KOLGULO-138040 format. One record per atom (N, C-alpha, C): atom name; chain; x, y, z; residue number from 1. Coordinates in Angstrom, 3 decimals, always signed. Layout:
N
ATOM atome chaine       px       py       pz num
ATOM    CA      A        X        Y        Z NUM
...
This chain:
168
ATOM atome chaine       px       py       pz num
ATOM     N      A   +0.852   -1.174   +0.000   1
ATOM    CA      A   +0.000   +0.000   +0.000   1
ATOM     C      A   +0.897   +1.237   +0.000   1
ATOM     N      A   +0.625   +2.202   -0.897   2
ATOM    CA      A   +1.452   +3.407   -0.937   2
ATOM     C      A   +1.405   +4.159   +0.388   2
ATOM     N      A   +2.495   +4.869   +0.686   3
ATOM    CA      A   +2.587   +5.592   +1.957   3
ATOM     C      A   +1.476   +6.612   +2.114   3
ATOM     N      A   +1.075   +7.295   +1.020   4
ATOM    CA      A   +0.033   +8.315   +1.165   4
ATOM     C      A   -1.339   +7.713   +1.440   4
ATOM     N      A   -1.515   +6.424   +1.181   5
ATOM    CA      A   -2.795   +5.773   +1.481   5
ATOM     C      A   -2.885   +5.378   +2.954   5
ATOM     N      A   -1.756   +5.281   +3.636   6
ATOM    CA      A   -1.768   +4.831   +5.031   6
ATOM     C      A   -2.617   +5.700   +5.951   6
ATOM     N      A   -2.599   +7.043   +5.821   7
ATOM    CA      A   -3.469   +7.838   +6.696   7
ATOM     C      A   -4.957   +7.541   +6.488   7
ATOM     N      A   -5.313   +6.997   +5.339   8
ATOM    CA      A   -6.708   +6.673   +5.059   8
ATOM     C      A   -7.132   +5.342   +5.670   8
ATOM     N      A   -6.178   +4.549   +6.149   9
ATOM    CA      A   -6.503   +3.220   +6.675   9
ATOM     C      A   -7.529   +3.220   +7.805   9
ATOM     N      A   -7.433   +4.086   +8.800  10
ATOM    CA      A   -8.460   +4.051   +9.855  10
ATOM     C      A   -9.873   +4.275   +9.308  10
ATOM     N      A  -10.019   +5.218   +8.398  11
ATOM    CA      A  -11.335   +5.463   +7.792  11
ATOM     C      A  -11.778   +4.247   +6.989  11
ATOM     N      A  -10.860   +3.673   +6.230  12
ATOM    CA      A  -11.185   +2.501   +5.418  12
ATOM     C      A  -11.678   +1.355   +6.294  12
ATOM     N      A  -10.977   +1.094   +7.399  13
ATOM    CA      A  -11.382   +0.004   +8.292  13
ATOM     C      A  -12.702   +0.311   +8.995  13
ATOM     N      A  -12.937   +1.571   +9.305  14
ATOM    CA      A  -14.211   +1.961   +9.908  14
ATOM     C      A  -15.369   +1.692   +8.946  14
ATOM     N      A  -15.171   +1.998   +7.670  15
ATOM    CA      A  -16.201   +1.720   +6.660  15
ATOM     C      A  -16.451   +0.217   +6.528  15
ATOM     N      A  -15.385   -0.566   +6.537  16
ATOM    CA      A  -15.525   -2.027   +6.457  16
ATOM     C      A  -16.262   -2.555   +7.684  16
ATOM     N      A  -15.904   -2.073   +8.862  17
ATOM    CA      A  -16.565   -2.525  +10.095  17
ATOM     C      A  -18.053   -2.182  +10.069  17
ATOM     N      A  -18.383   -0.985   +9.629  18
ATOM    CA      A  -19.791   -0.601   +9.521  18
ATOM     C      A  -20.546   -1.487   +8.557  18
ATOM     N      A  -19.925   -1.790   +7.432  19
ATOM    CA      A  -20.550   -2.673   +6.445  19
ATOM     C      A  -20.793   -4.059   +7.037  19
ATOM     N      A  -19.809   -4.605   +7.715  20
ATOM    CA      A  -19.952   -5.936   +8.304  20
ATOM     C      A  -21.045   -5.958   +9.372  20
ATOM     N      A  -21.104   -4.923  +10.195  21
ATOM    CA      A  -22.155   -4.850  +11.222  21
ATOM     C      A  -23.546   -4.793  +10.593  21
ATOM     N      A  -23.694   -3.998   +9.553  22
ATOM    CA      A  -25.004   -3.898   +8.900  22
ATOM     C      A  -25.384   -5.209   +8.209  22
ATOM     N      A  -24.429   -5.862   +7.557  23
ATOM    CA      A  -24.728   -7.156   +6.927  23
ATOM     C      A  -25.093   -8.199   +7.980  23
ATOM     N      A  -24.380   -8.200   +9.097  24
ATOM    CA      A  -24.710   -9.134  +10.181  24
ATOM     C      A  -26.104   -8.848  +10.726  24
ATOM     N      A  -26.447   -7.583  +10.881  25
ATOM    CA      A  -27.778   -7.224  +11.380  25
ATOM     C      A  -28.864   -7.714  +10.428  25
ATOM     N      A  -28.626   -7.601   +9.126  26
ATOM    CA      A  -29.621   -8.071   +8.156  26
ATOM     C      A  -29.910   -9.557   +8.323  26
ATOM     N      A  -28.875  -10.309   +8.619  27
ATOM    CA      A  -29.024  -11.759   +8.740  27
ATOM     C      A  -29.527  -12.166  +10.122  27
ATOM     N      A  -29.071  -11.484  +11.160  28
ATOM    CA      A  -29.344  -11.935  +12.524  28
ATOM     C      A  -30.603  -11.354  +13.160  28
ATOM     N      A  -31.057  -10.200  +12.692  29
ATOM    CA      A  -32.275   -9.627  +13.278  29
ATOM     C      A  -33.464  -10.534  +12.999  29
ATOM     N      A  -34.433  -10.575  +13.898  30
ATOM    CA      A  -35.593  -11.440  +13.669  30
ATOM     C      A  -36.456  -10.933  +12.516  30
ATOM     N      A  -37.155  -11.874  +11.899  31
ATOM    CA      A  -38.116  -11.513  +10.852  31
ATOM     C      A  -39.242  -10.719  +11.498  31
ATOM     N      A  -40.020  -10.053  +10.674  32
ATOM    CA      A  -41.101   -9.230  +11.202  32
ATOM     C      A  -42.418   -9.529  +10.527  32
ATOM     N      A  -43.380   -8.675  +10.792  33
ATOM    CA      A  -44.690   -8.832  +10.162  33
ATOM     C      A  -45.174   -7.492   +9.604  33
ATOM     N      A  -44.241   -6.672   +9.130  34
ATOM    CA      A  -44.585   -5.358   +8.586  34
ATOM     C      A  -45.305   -5.472   +7.250  34
ATOM     N      A  -45.093   -6.570   +6.538  35
ATOM    CA      A  -45.792   -6.823   +5.278  35
ATOM     C      A  -45.922   -8.327   +5.104  35
ATOM     N      A  -46.958   -8.730   +4.358  36
ATOM    CA      A  -47.120  -10.168   +4.107  36
ATOM     C      A  -46.023  -10.663   +3.157  36
ATOM     N      A  -45.646  -11.911   +3.346  37
ATOM    CA      A  -44.617  -12.499   +2.487  37
ATOM     C      A  -45.229  -13.707   +1.774  37
ATOM     N      A  -45.924  -13.437   +0.659  38
ATOM    CA      A  -46.517  -14.543   -0.100  38
ATOM     C      A  -45.435  -15.393   -0.771  38
ATOM     N      A  -45.842  -16.532   -1.268  39
ATOM    CA      A  -44.904  -17.469   -1.883  39
ATOM     C      A  -44.080  -16.859   -3.002  39
ATOM     N      A  -44.721  -16.067   -3.862  40
ATOM    CA      A  -43.987  -15.474   -4.984  40
ATOM     C      A  -42.889  -14.523   -4.495  40
ATOM     N      A  -43.143  -13.823   -3.382  41
ATOM    CA      A  -42.140  -12.909   -2.842  41
ATOM     C      A  -40.982  -13.691   -2.221  41
ATOM     N      A  -41.307  -14.829   -1.604  42
ATOM    CA      A  -40.241  -15.683   -1.072  42
ATOM     C      A  -39.324  -16.166   -2.199  42
ATOM     N      A  -39.939  -16.615   -3.290  43
ATOM    CA      A  -39.148  -17.090   -4.433  43
ATOM     C      A  -38.299  -15.953   -4.992  43
ATOM     N      A  -38.912  -14.789   -5.180  44
ATOM    CA      A  -38.185  -13.634   -5.702  44
ATOM     C      A  -37.037  -13.235   -4.767  44
ATOM     N      A  -37.286  -13.279   -3.474  45
ATOM    CA      A  -36.246  -12.943   -2.502  45
ATOM     C      A  -35.090  -13.920   -2.534  45
ATOM     N      A  -35.405  -15.210   -2.597  46
ATOM    CA      A  -34.350  -16.234   -2.642  46
ATOM     C      A  -33.535  -16.103   -3.929  46
ATOM     N      A  -34.213  -15.859   -5.048  47
ATOM    CA      A  -33.507  -15.660   -6.321  47
ATOM     C      A  -32.616  -14.421   -6.238  47
ATOM     N      A  -33.117  -13.364   -5.619  48
ATOM    CA      A  -32.341  -12.133   -5.453  48
ATOM     C      A  -31.092  -12.377   -4.605  48
ATOM     N      A  -31.244  -13.108   -3.523  49
ATOM    CA      A  -30.086  -13.432   -2.672  49
ATOM     C      A  -29.070  -14.251   -3.465  49
ATOM     N      A  -29.535  -15.286   -4.153  50
ATOM    CA      A  -28.624  -16.143   -4.914  50
ATOM     C      A  -27.923  -15.356   -6.024  50
ATOM     N      A  -28.684  -14.564   -6.768  51
ATOM    CA      A  -28.092  -13.768   -7.851  51
ATOM     C      A  -27.087  -12.765   -7.294  51
ATOM     N      A  -27.431  -12.128   -6.194  52
ATOM    CA      A  -26.518  -11.165   -5.581  52
ATOM     C      A  -25.211  -11.802   -5.155  52
ATOM     N      A  -25.301  -12.990   -4.571  53
ATOM    CA      A  -24.083  -13.681   -4.135  53
ATOM     C      A  -23.224  -14.109   -5.322  53
ATOM     N      A  -23.865  -14.506   -6.425  54
ATOM    CA      A  -23.118  -14.848   -7.641  54
ATOM     C      A  -22.402  -13.605   -8.177  54
ATOM     N      A  -23.092  -12.469   -8.198  55
ATOM    CA      A  -22.475  -11.219   -8.659  55
ATOM     C      A  -21.261  -10.880   -7.787  55
ATOM     N      A  -21.408  -10.995   -6.475  56
ATOM    CA      A  -20.284  -10.724   -5.564  56
ATOM     C      A  -19.108  -11.643   -5.893  56
ATOM     N      A  -19.371  -12.925   -6.048  57
ATOM    CA      A  -18.311  -13.896   -6.319  57
ATOM     C      A  -17.608  -13.611   -7.646  57
ATOM     N      A  -18.388  -13.368   -8.701  58
ATOM    CA      A  -17.799  -13.107  -10.020  58
ATOM     C      A  -16.979  -11.813   -9.996  58
ATOM     N      A  -17.534  -10.767   -9.396  59
ATOM    CA      A  -16.838   -9.475   -9.354  59
ATOM     C      A  -15.571   -9.551   -8.507  59
ATOM     N      A  -15.649  -10.217   -7.375  60
ATOM    CA      A  -14.475  -10.344   -6.502  60
ATOM     C      A  -13.392  -11.181   -7.176  60
ATOM     N      A  -13.792  -12.237   -7.853  61
ATOM    CA      A  -12.836  -13.089   -8.561  61
ATOM     C      A  -12.132  -12.307   -9.666  61
ATOM     N      A  -12.868  -11.430  -10.343  62
ATOM    CA      A  -12.282  -10.631  -11.425  62
ATOM     C      A  -11.170   -9.714  -10.922  62
ATOM     N      A  -11.234   -9.330   -9.662  63
ATOM    CA      A  -10.192   -8.454   -9.106  63
ATOM     C      A   -8.886   -9.195   -8.853  63
ATOM     N      A   -8.957  -10.517   -8.736  64
ATOM    CA      A   -7.744  -11.302   -8.519  64
ATOM     C      A   -6.982  -10.836   -7.297  64
ATOM     N      A   -5.678  -10.672   -7.452  65
ATOM    CA      A   -4.835  -10.253   -6.326  65
ATOM     C      A   -5.067   -8.792   -5.949  65
ATOM     N      A   -5.820   -8.075   -6.755  66
ATOM    CA      A   -6.156   -6.691   -6.440  66
ATOM     C      A   -7.277   -6.572   -5.424  66
ATOM     N      A   -7.928   -7.696   -5.094  67
ATOM    CA      A   -9.008   -7.686   -4.105  67
ATOM     C      A   -8.427   -7.400   -2.724  67
ATOM     N      A   -9.025   -6.445   -2.028  68
ATOM    CA      A   -8.574   -6.103   -0.681  68
ATOM     C      A   -9.763   -6.051   +0.263  68
ATOM     N      A   -9.482   -6.167   +1.538  69
ATOM    CA      A  -10.537   -6.058   +2.545  69
ATOM     C      A  -10.989   -4.615   +2.708  69
ATOM     N      A  -10.090   -3.680   +2.454  70
ATOM    CA      A  -10.406   -2.261   +2.641  70
ATOM     C      A  -10.588   -1.576   +1.287  70
ATOM     N      A  -11.321   -0.467   +1.253  71
ATOM    CA      A  -11.571   +0.227   -0.013  71
ATOM     C      A  -10.404   +1.115   -0.458  71
ATOM     N      A   -9.225   +0.515   -0.523  72
ATOM    CA      A   -8.015   +1.185   -0.995  72
ATOM     C      A   -7.315   +0.236   -1.956  72
ATOM     N      A   -6.889   +0.719   -3.128  73
ATOM    CA      A   -6.208   -0.189   -4.060  73
ATOM     C      A   -4.862   -0.644   -3.501  73
ATOM     N      A   -4.570   -1.933   -3.663  74
ATOM    CA      A   -3.274   -2.453   -3.223  74
ATOM     C      A   -2.294   -2.421   -4.395  74
ATOM     N      A   -1.088   -2.910   -4.186  75
ATOM    CA      A   -0.060   -2.826   -5.231  75
ATOM     C      A   -0.357   -3.728   -6.428  75
ATOM     N      A   -1.270   -4.686   -6.271  76
ATOM    CA      A   -1.623   -5.589   -7.365  76
ATOM     C      A   -2.820   -5.081   -8.166  76
ATOM     N      A   -3.418   -4.011   -7.724  77
ATOM    CA      A   -4.647   -3.525   -8.353  77
ATOM     C      A   -4.387   -3.017   -9.771  77
ATOM     N      A   -5.326   -3.360  -10.653  78
ATOM    CA      A   -5.364   -2.791  -12.003  78
ATOM     C      A   -6.782   -2.283  -12.222  78
ATOM     N      A   -6.923   -1.338  -13.109  79
ATOM    CA      A   -8.242   -0.795  -13.391  79
ATOM     C      A   -9.033   -1.801  -14.208  79
ATOM     N      A  -10.103   -2.310  -13.635  80
ATOM    CA      A  -10.970   -3.272  -14.312  80
ATOM     C      A  -12.140   -2.521  -14.930  80
ATOM     N      A  -12.311   -2.681  -16.234  81
ATOM    CA      A  -13.433   -2.041  -16.916  81
ATOM     C      A  -14.186   -3.029  -17.796  81
ATOM     N      A  -13.823   -4.299  -17.720  82
ATOM    CA      A  -14.498   -5.329  -18.487  82
ATOM     C      A  -15.362   -6.184  -17.578  82
ATOM     N      A  -16.040   -7.159  -18.150  83
ATOM    CA      A  -16.911   -8.038  -17.371  83
ATOM     C      A  -17.994   -7.237  -16.672  83
ATOM     N      A  -18.275   -7.564  -15.429  84
ATOM    CA      A  -19.299   -6.831  -14.675  84
ATOM     C      A  -18.916   -5.369  -14.481  84
ATOM     N      A  -17.618   -5.085  -14.486  85
ATOM    CA      A  -17.150   -3.714  -14.306  85
ATOM     C      A  -17.450   -2.845  -15.533  85
ATOM     N      A  -17.877   -3.458  -16.605  86
ATOM    CA      A  -18.337   -2.715  -17.775  86
ATOM     C      A  -19.661   -2.024  -17.496  86
ATOM     N      A  -20.451   -2.626  -16.631  87
ATOM    CA      A  -21.825   -2.152  -16.400  87
ATOM     C      A  -21.957   -1.281  -15.164  87
ATOM     N      A  -21.170   -1.569  -14.132  88
ATOM    CA      A  -21.177   -0.761  -12.900  88
ATOM     C      A  -19.758   -0.684  -12.355  88
ATOM     N      A  -19.483   +0.407  -11.639  89
ATOM    CA      A  -18.137   +0.599  -11.088  89
ATOM     C      A  -17.873   -0.265   -9.867  89
ATOM     N      A  -18.922   -0.643   -9.159  90
ATOM    CA      A  -18.760   -1.391   -7.905  90
ATOM     C      A  -19.679   -2.618   -7.891  90
ATOM     N      A  -19.415   -3.612   -8.759  91
ATOM    CA      A  -20.316   -4.766   -8.797  91
ATOM     C      A  -20.336   -5.593   -7.513  91
ATOM     N      A  -19.266   -5.587   -6.731  92
ATOM    CA      A  -19.309   -6.305   -5.449  92
ATOM     C      A  -20.380   -5.671   -4.567  92
ATOM     N      A  -20.393   -4.354   -4.490  93
ATOM    CA      A  -21.399   -3.658   -3.682  93
ATOM     C      A  -22.794   -3.864   -4.277  93
ATOM     N      A  -22.889   -3.853   -5.606  94
ATOM    CA      A  -24.181   -4.091   -6.263  94
ATOM     C      A  -24.728   -5.464   -5.888  94
ATOM     N      A  -23.861   -6.470   -5.914  95
ATOM    CA      A  -24.278   -7.818   -5.537  95
ATOM     C      A  -24.708   -7.901   -4.085  95
ATOM     N      A  -23.968   -7.227   -3.205  96
ATOM    CA      A  -24.358   -7.198   -1.787  96
ATOM     C      A  -25.737   -6.565   -1.622  96
ATOM     N      A  -25.983   -5.478   -2.340  97
ATOM    CA      A  -27.278   -4.798   -2.229  97
ATOM     C      A  -28.406   -5.648   -2.803  97
ATOM     N      A  -28.144   -6.363   -3.890  98
ATOM    CA      A  -29.158   -7.253   -4.459  98
ATOM     C      A  -29.493   -8.369   -3.474  98
ATOM     N      A  -28.473   -8.977   -2.887  99
ATOM    CA      A  -28.699  -10.039   -1.899  99
ATOM     C      A  -29.405   -9.495   -0.663  99
ATOM     N      A  -28.983   -8.338   -0.183 100
ATOM    CA      A  -29.602   -7.742   +1.008 100
ATOM     C      A  -31.066   -7.400   +0.758 100
ATOM     N      A  -31.372   -6.939   -0.437 101
ATOM    CA      A  -32.766   -6.636   -0.786 101
ATOM     C      A  -33.609   -7.903   -0.736 101
ATOM     N      A  -33.056   -9.012   -1.211 102
ATOM    CA      A  -33.767  -10.285   -1.137 102
ATOM     C      A  -34.018  -10.721   +0.291 102
ATOM     N      A  -33.026  -10.546   +1.155 103
ATOM    CA      A  -33.184  -10.895   +2.577 103
ATOM     C      A  -34.309  -10.076   +3.193 103
ATOM     N      A  -34.314   -8.778   +2.917 104
ATOM    CA      A  -35.347   -7.901   +3.477 104
ATOM     C      A  -36.726   -8.279   +2.937 104
ATOM     N      A  -36.809   -8.558   +1.648 105
ATOM    CA      A  -38.105   -8.886   +1.037 105
ATOM     C      A  -38.756  -10.095   +1.696 105
ATOM     N      A  -37.974  -11.129   +1.969 106
ATOM    CA      A  -38.552  -12.345   +2.546 106
ATOM     C      A  -38.737  -12.260   +4.052 106
ATOM     N      A  -38.175  -11.231   +4.670 107
ATOM    CA      A  -38.236  -11.151   +6.132 107
ATOM     C      A  -39.505  -10.506   +6.663 107
ATOM     N      A  -40.117   -9.628   +5.877 108
ATOM    CA      A  -41.274   -8.890   +6.375 108
ATOM     C      A  -40.924   -7.952   +7.515 108
ATOM     N      A  -39.669   -7.575   +7.625 109
ATOM    CA      A  -39.189   -6.799   +8.769 109
ATOM     C      A  -38.906   -5.349   +8.401 109
ATOM     N      A  -39.619   -4.437   +9.049 110
ATOM    CA      A  -39.364   -3.010   +8.850 110
ATOM     C      A  -37.995   -2.629   +9.401 110
ATOM     N      A  -37.573   -3.291  +10.470 111
ATOM    CA      A  -36.248   -3.011  +11.039 111
ATOM     C      A  -35.167   -3.401  +10.035 111
ATOM     N      A  -35.308   -4.564   +9.421 112
ATOM    CA      A  -34.335   -4.973   +8.403 112
ATOM     C      A  -34.372   -4.021   +7.210 112
ATOM     N      A  -35.548   -3.536   +6.857 113
ATOM    CA      A  -35.643   -2.560   +5.765 113
ATOM     C      A  -34.857   -1.295   +6.122 113
ATOM     N      A  -34.947   -0.879   +7.369 114
ATOM    CA      A  -34.164   +0.273   +7.822 114
ATOM     C      A  -32.673   +0.011   +7.762 114
ATOM     N      A  -32.275   -1.205   +8.110 115
ATOM    CA      A  -30.859   -1.578   +8.027 115
ATOM     C      A  -30.403   -1.544   +6.568 115
ATOM     N      A  -31.260   -1.984   +5.653 116
ATOM    CA      A  -30.925   -1.936   +4.226 116
ATOM     C      A  -30.700   -0.492   +3.774 116
ATOM     N      A  -31.551   +0.413   +4.209 117
ATOM    CA      A  -31.369   +1.832   +3.866 117
ATOM     C      A  -30.015   +2.328   +4.392 117
ATOM     N      A  -29.680   +1.946   +5.614 118
ATOM    CA      A  -28.381   +2.336   +6.185 118
ATOM     C      A  -27.229   +1.724   +5.385 118
ATOM     N      A  -27.401   +0.480   +4.920 119
ATOM    CA      A  -26.366   -0.175   +4.123 119
ATOM     C      A  -26.170   +0.546   +2.792 119
ATOM     N      A  -27.263   +0.936   +2.153 120
ATOM    CA      A  -27.160   +1.691   +0.896 120
ATOM     C      A  -26.362   +2.975   +1.132 120
ATOM     N      A  -26.699   +3.689   +2.196 121
ATOM    CA      A  -26.000   +4.942   +2.505 121
ATOM     C      A  -24.519   +4.693   +2.783 121
ATOM     N      A  -24.218   +3.672   +3.576 122
ATOM    CA      A  -22.826   +3.380   +3.910 122
ATOM     C      A  -22.034   +2.979   +2.665 122
ATOM     N      A  -22.610   +2.136   +1.808 123
ATOM    CA      A  -21.891   +1.720   +0.602 123
ATOM     C      A  -21.682   +2.892   -0.350 123
ATOM     N      A  -22.607   +3.839   -0.359 124
ATOM    CA      A  -22.422   +5.045   -1.169 124
ATOM     C      A  -21.204   +5.829   -0.656 124
ATOM     N      A  -21.136   +6.021   +0.648 125
ATOM    CA      A  -19.995   +6.731   +1.249 125
ATOM     C      A  -18.699   +5.952   +1.001 125
ATOM     N      A  -18.751   +4.646   +1.182 126
ATOM    CA      A  -17.566   +3.803   +0.987 126
ATOM     C      A  -17.092   +3.861   -0.468 126
ATOM     N      A  -18.030   +3.813   -1.409 127
ATOM    CA      A  -17.670   +3.875   -2.827 127
ATOM     C      A  -17.029   +5.218   -3.173 127
ATOM     N      A  -17.577   +6.295   -2.656 128
ATOM    CA      A  -16.991   +7.624   -2.921 128
ATOM     C      A  -15.573   +7.718   -2.339 128
ATOM     N      A  -15.387   +7.181   -1.153 129
ATOM    CA      A  -14.062   +7.138   -0.526 129
ATOM     C      A  -13.093   +6.370   -1.427 129
ATOM     N      A  -13.519   +5.192   -1.861 130
ATOM    CA      A  -12.685   +4.342   -2.712 130
ATOM     C      A  -12.380   +5.027   -4.043 130
ATOM     N      A  -13.377   +5.687   -4.611 131
ATOM    CA      A  -13.204   +6.327   -5.914 131
ATOM     C      A  -12.175   +7.459   -5.872 131
ATOM     N      A  -12.082   +8.160   -4.764 132
ATOM    CA      A  -11.050   +9.204   -4.648 132
ATOM     C      A   -9.655   +8.581   -4.788 132
ATOM     N      A   -9.479   +7.428   -4.173 133
ATOM    CA      A   -8.177   +6.754   -4.242 133
ATOM     C      A   -7.949   +6.111   -5.609 133
ATOM     N      A   -9.000   +5.599   -6.229 134
ATOM    CA      A   -8.864   +5.026   -7.570 134
ATOM     C      A   -8.540   +6.107   -8.595 134
ATOM     N      A   -9.137   +7.277   -8.432 135
ATOM    CA      A   -8.851   +8.395   -9.337 135
ATOM     C      A   -7.392   +8.822   -9.215 135
ATOM     N      A   -6.877   +8.845   -7.996 136
ATOM    CA      A   -5.463   +9.185   -7.783 136
ATOM     C      A   -4.537   +8.122   -8.367 136
ATOM     N      A   -4.950   +6.881   -8.291 137
ATOM    CA      A   -4.084   +5.761   -8.692 137
ATOM     C      A   -4.098   +5.499  -10.198 137
ATOM     N      A   -5.278   +5.628  -10.829 138
ATOM    CA      A   -5.420   +5.249  -12.236 138
ATOM     C      A   -5.795   +6.453  -13.092 138
ATOM     N      A   -4.969   +6.734  -14.073 139
ATOM    CA      A   -5.184   +7.888  -14.943 139
ATOM     C      A   -6.552   +7.857  -15.622 139
ATOM     N      A   -7.029   +6.703  -16.031 140
ATOM    CA      A   -8.285   +6.612  -16.761 140
ATOM     C      A   -9.530   +6.472  -15.903 140
ATOM     N      A   -9.383   +6.480  -14.578 141
ATOM    CA      A  -10.550   +6.213  -13.731 141
ATOM     C      A  -11.628   +7.280  -13.856 141
ATOM     N      A  -11.271   +8.535  -13.932 142
ATOM    CA      A  -12.276   +9.605  -14.005 142
ATOM     C      A  -13.143   +9.448  -15.252 142
ATOM     N      A  -12.537   +9.120  -16.386 143
ATOM    CA      A  -13.307   +8.922  -17.620 143
ATOM     C      A  -14.208   +7.695  -17.496 143
ATOM     N      A  -13.688   +6.627  -16.929 144
ATOM    CA      A  -14.479   +5.417  -16.693 144
ATOM     C      A  -15.670   +5.728  -15.790 144
ATOM     N      A  -15.427   +6.449  -14.707 145
ATOM    CA      A  -16.494   +6.795  -13.761 145
ATOM     C      A  -17.544   +7.692  -14.404 145
ATOM     N      A  -17.126   +8.545  -15.315 146
ATOM    CA      A  -18.067   +9.462  -15.963 146
ATOM     C      A  -19.065   +8.725  -16.846 146
ATOM     N      A  -18.692   +7.562  -17.361 147
ATOM    CA      A  -19.598   +6.856  -18.279 147
ATOM     C      A  -20.196   +5.576  -17.688 147
ATOM     N      A  -19.789   +5.207  -16.472 148
ATOM    CA      A  -20.234   +3.947  -15.886 148
ATOM     C      A  -20.938   +4.220  -14.563 148
ATOM     N      A  -22.194   +3.748  -14.406 149
ATOM    CA      A  -22.915   +3.986  -13.148 149
ATOM     C      A  -22.224   +3.322  -11.958 149
ATOM     N      A  -22.517   +3.824  -10.781 150
ATOM    CA      A  -21.864   +3.333   -9.559 150
ATOM     C      A  -22.362   +1.932   -9.177 150
ATOM     N      A  -23.676   +1.756   -8.997 151
ATOM    CA      A  -24.211   +0.487   -8.483 151
ATOM     C      A  -25.220   -0.189   -9.411 151
ATOM     N      A  -26.039   +0.584  -10.099 152
ATOM    CA      A  -27.150   +0.040  -10.888 152
ATOM     C      A  -26.875   +0.293  -12.365 152
ATOM     N      A  -26.863   -0.769  -13.181 153
ATOM    CA      A  -26.611   -0.573  -14.613 153
ATOM     C      A  -27.638   +0.381  -15.225 153
ATOM     N      A  -27.180   +1.165  -16.168 154
ATOM    CA      A  -28.050   +2.129  -16.837 154
ATOM     C      A  -28.868   +1.450  -17.923 154
ATOM     N      A  -30.160   +1.722  -17.945 155
ATOM    CA      A  -31.004   +1.204  -19.021 155
ATOM     C      A  -30.732   +1.953  -20.316 155
ATOM     N      A  -30.281   +3.199  -20.213 156
ATOM    CA      A  -29.950   +3.974  -21.413 156
ATOM     C      A  -28.843   +3.303  -22.198 156
ATOM     N      A  -27.914   +2.699  -21.517 157
ATOM    CA      A  -26.784   +2.074  -22.187 157
ATOM     C      A  -27.031   +0.634  -22.588 157
ATOM     N      A  -28.252   +0.129  -22.357 158
ATOM    CA      A  -28.528   -1.281  -22.628 158
ATOM     C      A  -28.413   -1.617  -24.108 158
ATOM     N      A  -28.685   -0.664  -24.979 159
ATOM    CA      A  -28.638   -0.931  -26.410 159
ATOM     C      A  -27.262   -0.757  -27.020 159
ATOM     N      A  -26.304   -0.293  -26.253 160
ATOM    CA      A  -24.949   -0.105  -26.777 160
ATOM     C      A  -23.944   -0.755  -25.833 160
ATOM     N      A  -22.805   -1.034  -26.358 161
ATOM    CA      A  -21.755   -1.639  -25.535 161
ATOM     C      A  -20.903   -0.538  -24.936 161
ATOM     N      A  -20.818   -0.489  -23.607 162
ATOM    CA      A  -19.935   +0.503  -22.995 162
ATOM     C      A  -18.496   +0.268  -23.439 162
ATOM     N      A  -17.748   +1.332  -23.602 163
ATOM    CA      A  -16.358   +1.212  -24.021 163
ATOM     C      A  -15.486   +0.682  -22.906 163
ATOM     N      A  -14.315   +0.219  -23.285 164
ATOM    CA      A  -13.365   -0.298  -22.302 164
ATOM     C      A  -12.112   +0.553  -22.318 164
ATOM     N      A  -11.549   +0.736  -21.162 165
ATOM    CA      A  -10.238   +1.369  -21.062 165
ATOM     C      A   -9.146   +0.314  -21.113 165
ATOM     N      A   -9.401   -0.796  -20.438 166
ATOM    CA      A   -8.431   -1.886  -20.387 166
ATOM     C      A   -9.200   -3.191  -20.454 166
ATOM     N      A   -8.515   -4.232  -20.790 167
ATOM    CA      A   -9.138   -5.548  -20.729 167
ATOM     C      A   -9.131   -5.999  -19.291 167
ATOM     N      A  -10.164   -6.736  -18.909 168
ATOM    CA      A  -10.134   -7.253  -17.549 168
ATOM     C      A  -11.436   -7.206  -16.981 168
């Protein structure tokens, strides 16, 4: 890790700790009865959880040795703009949010829904923190960020192929 990134480590670890606490709360809090959970919603929720976990796995695998626990690029990091990174800048976070939404949907819990809102907010802050460091590290990151959504793929771009800066 570059020396100038070291002062950012406490903030980075705080963001990771907050994320882990919110994810644990989503799983460990009791289900509720704020809304009915019919069979179709259970199926949709389970599919959402499974799809989200697959997205996390594929996106994390694509990072290879550049994958880190904290939102700071390590010495192995390269700018990924292919695969899932073609569609969103933070597919790991997108997958987590998709899975978390499925958990909330099947839980019927207003408290879990509130935790999901907090998770969305925290991941937004974490992504912005990470993007400042990615912009400093990679010359092409600002252009990539300007044309690629943060978490949710753009429907406007569905009919065209987003450009690539690098393979990967």
